[in-house]
C-alpha positions in Angstrom: 5.0 -53.6 34.9 8.2 -52.0 36.0 8.6 -50.8 39.6 9.4 -47.1 38.7 7.6 -43.8 39.2 5.0 -42.7 36.7 5.0 -38.9 36.5 1.9 -37.0 35.5 2.6 -33.6 34.0 -0.4 -31.3 33.2 -0.9 -28.5 30.7 -1.2 -24.7 30.6 -3.4 -23.0 33.3 -4.2 -26.4 35.0 -2.8 -28.2 38.0 -2.3 -31.8 39.1 -6.0 -32.4 39.7 -6.5 -32.5 35.9 -5.2 -36.1 36.2 -7.6 -37.3 38.9 -9.5 -39.6 36.4 -6.3 -41.1 35.0 -4.9 -41.7 38.5 -8.0 -43.8 39.2 -7.6 -45.7 35.9 -3.9 -46.4 36.5 -4.5 -47.5 40.1 -7.1 -50.0 38.8 -4.5 -51.2 36.3 -2.0 -52.0 39.0 0.1 -48.9 39.7 0.4 -48.0 43.3 -0.3 -44.6 44.9 3.4 -44.3 45.6 4.3 -44.9 42.0 1.9 -42.3 40.7 3.6 -38.8 41.1 1.4 -35.9 40.0 3.2 -32.7 39.4 1.8 -29.2 39.5 3.6 -26.2 38.0 3.2 -22.5 37.6 2.1 -21.4 34.1 0.2 -18.1 34.7 3.1 -15.9 35.9 4.5 -13.7 33.1 8.1 -14.0 34.3 8.1 -17.8 34.3 9.3 -19.6 31.2 9.0 -23.1 29.9 12.7 -23.7 30.6 12.2 -22.4 34.2 9.4 -25.0 34.7 11.6 -27.7 33.1 14.5 -27.1 35.6 12.0 -26.8 38.5 10.7 -30.2 37.4 14.3 -31.6 37.5 14.7 -30.3 41.1 11.3 -31.8 42.1 12.4 -35.2 40.8 15.3 -35.2 43.2 13.8 -33.4 46.2 10.3 -34.7 46.3 10.1 -37.8 44.1 13.4 -38.9 45.6 15.0 -40.0 42.3 18.8 -39.8 41.8 20.1 -38.2 38.6 20.4 -41.6 36.9 17.2 -43.3 38.1 14.5 -44.0 35.4 10.8 -43.0 35.3 7.8 -43.0 32.9 5.8 -39.9 32.2 2.3 -39.0 31.0 2.0 -35.4 29.6 -0.9 -33.4 28.6 -0.8 -30.4 26.3 1.9 -27.9 27.4 3.4 -30.7 29.5 5.0 -32.0 26.3 7.0 -28.7 25.9 8.1 -28.9 29.5 9.3 -32.5 29.1 11.1 -31.7 25.8 12.8 -28.6 27.4 13.9 -30.9 30.3 15.3 -33.5 27.9 17.3 -31.0 25.8 19.2 -29.3 28.7 22.6 -28.7 27.2 25.3 -31.1 28.4 22.7 -33.5 29.9 20.8 -34.8 26.9 22.1 -38.4 26.8 21.6 -38.9 30.5 18.1 -37.5 30.6 16.7 -39.2 27.6 18.1 -42.6 28.9 16.1 -42.1 32.1 12.7 -41.6 30.5 11.5 -45.1 29.5 7.9 -44.2 28.2 6.3 -41.0 27.2 2.5 -41.0 26.9 1.5 -37.8 25.2 -2.2 -36.9 25.5 -3.1 -34.0 23.2 0.4 -32.7 23.3 1.2 -29.1 22.2 4.3 -30.5 20.5 4.5 -27.6 18.1 2.2 -25.1 19.8 -1.4 -24.2 19.8 -3.6 -21.8 17.8 -5.0 -20.4 21.1 -1.7 -19.3 22.5 -1.6 -15.8 20.9 -5.2 -15.2 22.0 -4.3 -15.9 25.6 -1.7 -13.1 25.5 -4.5 -10.5 24.8 -6.4 -8.6 27.5 -9.5 -10.7 26.8 -7.3 -13.9 27.1 -6.1 -12.7 30.5 -9.7 -12.1 31.6 -10.6 -15.7 30.6 -7.5 -17.6 31.5 -5.5 -15.2 33.7 -4.8 -15.6 37.4 -7.8 -14.7 39.5 -6.1 -14.5 42.9 -5.4 -11.0 44.1 -1.7 -10.1 44.2 1.1 -8.7 42.1 0.5 -11.1 39.3 -3.3 -10.7 39.2 -4.7 -11.4 35.7 -1.3 -12.4 34.4 -1.7 -15.2 31.9 1.9 -16.6 31.6 3.3 -14.4 28.8 6.5 -16.4 28.4 4.8 -19.8 28.4 2.2 -18.5 25.9 5.0 -17.1 23.7 6.6 -20.5 23.6 3.2 -22.1 22.8 2.5 -19.7 19.9 2.4 -21.2 16.5 5.7 -20.8 14.7 7.4 -19.5 17.8 11.2 -19.1 18.0 11.2 -21.3 21.0 9.5 -24.2 19.1 11.9 -23.7 16.2 15.0 -23.8 18.4 13.8 -26.7 20.5 12.9 -28.8 17.4 16.4 -28.2 16.0 17.8 -30.0 19.1 15.5 -32.9 19.7 13.9 -33.5 16.3 16.4 -32.3 13.7 19.6 -32.3 15.8 22.5 -34.7 15.4 21.3 -36.9 18.3 18.3 -39.1 18.2 15.8 -38.4 21.0 12.8 -40.5 20.1 13.2 -43.9 18.7 12.7 -47.5 19.8 16.2 -48.0 21.2 16.8 -48.6 24.9 18.7 -45.3 25.2 15.7 -43.2 24.2 12.0 -43.1 25.4 9.3 -45.1 23.7 6.8 -42.3 22.7 3.1 -42.7 22.2 0.9 -39.8 20.9 -2.9 -39.5 21.2 -5.3 -36.6 20.4 -9.0 -36.1 20.4 -10.7 -36.4 17.0 -13.2 -33.6 17.6 -13.3 -30.1 19.1 -15.1 -28.8 22.1 -18.9 -29.0 22.4 -21.3 -26.4 23.7 -20.0 -23.0 24.7 -16.4 -24.2 24.4 -17.0 -24.7 20.7 -16.3 -21.0 20.3 -12.6 -21.8 20.7 -12.5 -24.4 18.0 -10.5 -24.0 14.9 -10.5 -26.5 12.0 -8.2 -29.5 12.3 -7.9 -29.4 16.1 -9.2 -31.0 19.3 -10.2 -27.5 20.4 -6.8 -26.5 21.5 -4.0 -28.3 19.6 -3.8 -29.1 15.9 -3.9 -32.7 14.9 -1.0 -31.9 12.6 1.0 -30.4 15.5 1.0 -33.4 17.8 3.1 -36.0 16.2 6.9 -36.2 16.4 7.4 -37.7 12.9 8.4 -34.4 11.4 10.9 -33.4 8.8 12.7 -30.3 7.4 13.0 -28.8 3.9 15.7 -26.2 3.2 15.2 -23.8 0.3 18.7 -22.1 0.0 18.9 -19.3 -2.5 21.9 -17.6 -1.0 24.9 -17.0 -3.3 27.3 -19.4 -1.5 25.1 -22.4 -2.0 25.7 -24.9 -4.8 22.9 -25.2 -7.3 22.5 -28.9 -6.6 21.9 -28.2 -2.9 19.3 -25.5 -3.2 16.4 -27.8 -2.4 17.2 -30.2 0.4 14.9 -32.5 2.3 16.2 -33.8 5.5 15.3 -37.4 6.3 12.9 -38.3 9.1 15.1 -38.1 12.2 13.6 -40.8 14.4 11.2 -43.8 14.2 7.7 -43.1 13.1 5.8 -41.5 16.1 2.4 -40.7 14.6 -0.7 -39.2 16.2 -3.3 -41.7 17.2 -6.8 -40.0 17.0 -9.3 -40.9 19.6 -13.0 -40.8 18.7 -15.5 -38.7 20.6 -13.1 -36.8 22.9 -11.6 -33.3 22.8 -8.7 -31.6 24.5 -10.3 -31.6 27.9 -12.2 -34.9 27.9 -9.1 -36.9 26.8 -8.2 -36.4 30.5 -11.5 -36.2 32.2 -13.4 -38.9 30.3 -10.9 -41.2 28.5 -12.5 -44.0 26.5 -11.9 -47.7 27.4 -10.0 -48.1 24.1 -7.7 -45.2 24.9 -7.0 -46.4 28.5 -6.2 -49.9 27.3 -3.8 -48.5 24.6 -2.0 -46.4 27.2 -1.7 -49.2 29.7 -0.4 -51.5 27.0 2.0 -48.8 25.9 3.5 -48.5 29.4 4.2 -52.2 29.3 6.2 -52.1 26.0 9.8 -53.1 26.8 11.4 -54.0 23.5 11.6 -52.9 19.8 9.4 -55.9 18.7 6.9 -55.1 21.4 6.8 -51.5 20.2 6.2 -52.5 16.7 3.4 -54.9 17.8 1.8 -52.2 19.9 1.9 -49.8 16.9 0.2 -52.3 14.6 -2.6 -53.0 17.1 -3.1 -49.2 17.8 -3.3 -48.4 14.1 -6.0 -51.0 13.7 -8.0 -49.5 16.7 -7.9 -45.9 15.3 -8.1 -46.8 11.6 -11.7 -45.9 11.1 -11.4 -42.7 13.2 -8.4 -41.5 11.2 -10.0 -42.3 7.9 -13.0 -40.2 8.8 -10.9 -37.1 9.7 -10.1 -34.2 7.4 -6.3 -34.5 6.7 -4.3 -31.4 7.7 -0.6 -30.7 7.5 1.2 -27.9 9.3 4.3 -26.0 7.9 6.5 -24.0 10.1 8.6 -21.6 8.0 11.5 -19.4 8.9 12.9 -16.8 6.4 16.5 -15.9 7.1 19.3 -14.0 5.4 23.0 -15.0 5.1 23.9 -13.2 8.3 21.4 -15.3 10.3 19.0 -12.4 10.7 15.3 -13.0 10.2 13.5 -11.6 7.1 10.4 -9.8 8.5 8.5 -9.1 5.3 8.1 -12.1 3.1 5.6 -14.4 1.6 5.6 -18.0 0.3 3.1 -19.5 -2.1 3.1 -22.9 -3.8 2.0 -23.4 -7.4 2.0 -25.9 -10.1 4.5 -25.4 -12.9 1.7 -24.1 -15.2 1.1 -21.3 -12.7 -1.9 -22.7 -10.9 -1.7 -21.5 -7.3 -2.3 -23.9 -4.5 -4.6 -21.5 -2.6 -5.2 -23.8 0.4 -1.5 -23.4 1.3 -2.0 -19.7 2.1 -5.5 -19.7 3.5 -4.6 -20.2 7.2 -1.3 -18.5 8.0 -0.2 -17.3 11.5 2.6 -14.8 11.8 4.5 -15.3 15.1 3.9 -12.1 17.1 7.5 -12.1 18.5 9.2 -12.2 15.1 7.4 -12.1 11.8 10.3 -14.0 10.1 8.6 -17.1 11.6 5.2 -18.3 10.4 2.9 -21.2 10.5 0.8 -22.5 7.6 -2.1 -24.8 8.2 -3.2 -26.7 5.1 -6.3 -28.7 4.4 -4.9 -31.4 2.2 -8.3 -32.6 1.0 -8.6 -29.4 -0.9 -5.4 -30.1 -2.8 -6.9 -33.1 -4.4 -9.0 -30.8 -6.6 -5.7 -29.9 -8.4 -4.5 -33.5 -8.5 -1.5 -32.8 -6.3 -2.0 -35.7 -3.9 -2.9 -38.4 -6.4 -2.7 -39.5 -10.0 0.2 -38.4 -12.2 3.0 -36.5 -10.4 2.7 -32.8 -10.9 5.6 -30.3 -10.9 5.5 -28.0 -7.9 7.1 -24.6 -7.5 7.7 -22.3 -4.6 7.0 -18.7 -5.3 8.9 -16.4 -3.0 8.5 -12.7 -2.1 10.7 -10.6 0.2 10.9 -6.9 0.9 13.3 -4.7 2.9 10.9 -1.8 2.7 13.6 0.4 1.2 15.2 0.7 -2.3 18.5 1.1 -0.5 18.7 -2.5 0.6 17.5 -5.5 -1.4 17.0 -9.2 -0.8 18.5 -11.3 -3.6 18.3 -15.0 -4.4 19.9 -17.3 -7.0 16.9 -19.0 -8.6 18.0 -22.2 -10.3 16.0 -25.2 -11.3 17.3 -28.4 -9.5 17.7 -29.9 -13.0 20.1 -27.1 -13.9 17.8 -24.9 -16.0 17.6 -21.2 -15.2 14.4 -19.9 -13.8 13.2 -16.4 -14.5 13.5 -13.8 -11.7 11.9 -10.4 -11.6 14.2 -7.6 -10.7 13.5 -5.9 -7.4 11.3 -2.8 -7.7 11.9 0.6 -6.1 10.3 -0.5 -2.8 12.9 -3.2 -2.4 10.5 -6.1 -3.1 12.1 -9.2 -4.7 10.3 -12.1 -6.3 11.5 -15.5 -7.6 10.4 -19.1 -8.0 12.0 -22.4 -7.4 11.2 -25.9 -8.8 10.3 -28.4 -6.1 9.6 -31.3 -8.3 12.1 -33.5 -6.5 9.8 -33.6 -3.5 6.5 -34.4 -5.2 4.9 -37.9 -5.2 6.8 -40.1 -7.6 10.1 -38.2 -6.8 12.6 -38.9 -4.1 10.2 -38.1 -1.3 6.7 -36.7 -1.0 6.0 -33.1 0.0 2.6 -33.6 1.6 2.0 -35.8 4.6 -1.3 -35.6 6.6 -1.2 -35.1 10.4 2.5 -34.0 10.4 4.5 -30.8 10.7 7.1 -29.8 8.1 9.7 -27.2 8.9 10.9 -25.1 6.0 14.0 -22.8 6.1 14.1 -20.1 3.4 17.6 -18.5 2.9 18.2 -15.3 0.9 21.0 -12.8 0.6 20.5 -9.2 2.0 22.4 -6.7 -0.1 22.9 -3.0 0.9 23.4 -0.9 -2.2 26.1 1.7 -2.8 26.2 4.9 -4.8 24.3 8.2 -4.8 21.4 8.1 -2.4 22.2 4.5 -1.2 23.4 3.0 2.1 27.0 3.8 1.5 28.4 6.3 -1.0 31.4 8.5 -1.6 31.4 11.9 -0.1 32.2 14.6 -2.6 33.7 17.6 -0.7 32.6 21.1 -1.7 34.9 22.8 -4.2 
């Protein structure tokens, strides 16, 4: 065990006392009280952002933990603590230095890509339940900026992921210059009164599919300046496999307050990993431990989708549906959709993959898949347009925009089906999709721009 600090970083609306049980476990495993550094941060003030917390965390490392800017440490994060750490790691101009300092990341039920409860917390009822209860100027505040970042499909999550997950630098792999990352999540939701907060495919607060870092991105580019051969692009996995390890019989809270012996042993062993072979050996052992739990879980996948025009402006009114080439709609894809409240061009789709087996998408003979796209400007004076071309070169029919400015088209995605270059559906992961269209103002009588005819 290395002689370096182990930082404990809690989640939203909590404080450092949330780690009391883990402090005991780690002390019993050999960590000293001086090595265990529990951090508390402010998450219930509306004017405090995740990036504020991240930079405050950096100052704390220097001023209170006593670490120089190049000294290493390990970290255990819970829930929103994962966003704080990722925001700290991605500080512009300091990424290489910071990720080299963090040797191990233990992520317990991390809100890696948000939480389905975040937008509820921003309501008045959410403020009554989770908001600050101490009298003062921020009474009943619930941390609006933090909750905005935590909301499913948020702009913050999209931009953050395009730095540390899909950016040009590798942040999470088994090299010595990046942290070893280990992700765990409870395999069930809350019990008792807390069960009212549960939603399918979650530990009560975070989605199983929204924990892991082994994500990828798909680009559907229908803009005029894109070559037809590049309209459907699947970016490769950008780091080593960092899956979610499900833990039986715990939820979002009890993974902290009542961790199982199996979980604590996996965490202790993870903190002792010091080489690529050791990381591979740990992963093999952990997969065996959680195999039966994972097999018994309903497989979910999350898709975070952003619709954007050629100017870089979001498309607020759009819809995406998946269908087989014969027209059979994959209804589970659109049954649980969250529109980001800060910008409707961002959305999150939560898909129960077990329901797709009914249409033989996940097994058997590969089926051709299409993306059916709708976009509307709300006015006939401006239209969205897209060049709809089959990746094999065949033209695909497109309906002309109607008078309300609504456009429709479909695109063949067969290249990303099972049996093709890559698979489209992967349980317990998040896939990012970027949809690109052109926005065209019309000219002529009654349109956006027209010639003025002077009176005779």
